[in-house]
C-alpha positions, 0 to 999 in steps of 0.5 A: 828544848831551850830557846835562845834569842835567834830561835825567838827571832826566827819565830817572830819573823815568820809570824809576821811573814811566813813566806820568808826564805831561809836566805832572807831570814839569814840576812835579817839575822846576820847568820848563815842560811845553814844555821837558819835551816837547822834551827827551823828544822829543830823548832818544827821537829821538836813541836815548838813551831808549826807551819800553818796558814791563817786565812782572813775569815772576814775576807771569806765572808765570816764577819760575825764573831761571838764569844759564848760563856756556858755553864755546864754540869761538871760531870757532863763537861767532857761530853758537852765539850766533845760535841761542841768541838765537832762544830766548824763554827767553833774556832776556839773552845776552852774549859775555864774557871769562874762563872762558866765552865766553857768559853767558845769563840764562834764565827758566822757570816752574820748575826742571823746565822749566829742566832741560828747557831745558838737556837739549833746547835747550842740549845740542842745540847741538853747539858748546857745549863746557861749561856751568856753571849758576847759579840766581838766588835773589834779584834785588836790582837790575835786575829786568827791565831790559836783558832781552828779556821781550817775546819771552819773554811772546810765545813762551815757551809754544811751548818748554814741555815737554809734560806726560806 
């Protein structure tokens, strides 16, 4: 499916405010409500656009974000990635080129909880050879986008460290 300017404008408007009605979008774009409805349906049905919720994780108490670069034996890459992908603290996991084979974005409530994650989750995977951690100080673009926050919200409490 080839996107035109109207398709792009619909997606950009919904990215800013996903609660806009077909009527509001139609007025903004100077087209009919039926045109918006048809375009919206095509975008969704063709898998070009998904409708999702993007929770504000900081407001939910998850204010610590770290990015972990991991060196892994290439023969074990899929096994390690599958194990890591099951963890709800990991919101984004990619195989990359360069010094690391995997990069993971990890969200926790605190630095202490992040340390627990590194010591009890990452270190428990035998094929992770080396890690380098980067602490996110400020997010300027992309907060929540492209990250699996729904699993985090639904399952994170089960991985929280026990209070002593």
